[in-house]
N, C-alpha and C positions, 0 to 999 in steps of 0.2 A: 324924116327921122328925128326923134326927140334927142335932146342932149344926153340923157341917160343911156339910150340905146347905142349911140355912137361911142360912148365911153366903154361899153360892154363888148364891142366888136373891134377887132384889129383893123388897121388901115388896109386899103385895097392893094397897096404896093409897099413892101418892106424888105430891107436888106440887112444882113448881119455884118457887112463890111463897113467899118467906120468912115472910109473915104467916099462912100456912096451918098448921093443926095437923098436917098430913100432910107438912110440909117436913122433909127430912133431908139437909143439905148434904154430910155424909160419904158417904152412899150415892149422891148425885148426882155426886160427884167421880169415882166409879168408872166412870161412864158407863152409863146404862141404855138399852138398846135396846128399842123398842116396835114390835110388829107389830099393826096394827089392820085387821081384815077382809082378812087375807092380804097386806098391804102394809106395808113398813117405813116408819115415819113419824118425822120429826125435829122436828115442830112441836107436839108434845104439851105442854100446860101442866100437866095432871093426869090421872091414870088410876086406875081401880079394876078389877082383874082379875076378882074374884069377882062384882061386879055387872055387868060387861060394858059399861063406858063409858069414854070419854076426853073431855077438854076441850081444845079448840083455840081459838086466837085468831081472832076474827071480823074479818079484814082488819086495817086500821090504826085501827079505831075504839077510842076510849078513853072511860071514864066521866068524870064530873065531877071525880074525884080523880086522874085521869091513869093509872088502871089499865086494862090492855087488857080489852075485852069478850070473853068466851069463849062458845062454844056447846058443848053436850053432845051427843056422838054415841054412839049405842048400837050394840054389835056385839061380836064376839069379840076379846079383847085378850090378847096374850102379851107377857111382859117377861123380859129377861135382862141380866146384866152384860156389858158389852162388853169388859172387861179380862180375861175368861177365855178368850179365843182363838176359834177357829173353830166349836167345838161346845159352847157353854156350856149348863148346865142352864137350862131355860125354865120359868117359872111361867105356868100358864094355867088357866082355869076347867074344872072336870071336868064 
C-alpha cells in the first residue's frame, strides 16, 4: 500500500473509548463510516475489520464504574473516512 492510500483508509481496529489502546482521536475527528452486515451503522463503539466484529452498546446498561456495557457482534465489517466524499476508499477483509 502506498502512503497516500493508507492515509485515505481508516485503521483496521479503532475504538471510541479514550481508555482503549485502539483509540485515536485524530482519526475519529475525520469521521469514520462503518458498514456492518451490509447496513451502515452509527452506534459502533469499536470495530476490527480483519477479525470481522464490532462492539455496540447494550441498551442503556452500564457497569459499576459507569461505563456502557457492550456486546460483540460478528460479521463482515467495512470502514471508510466520511470526509473523502461520495466514493471514498473502503477497507474491508479479503
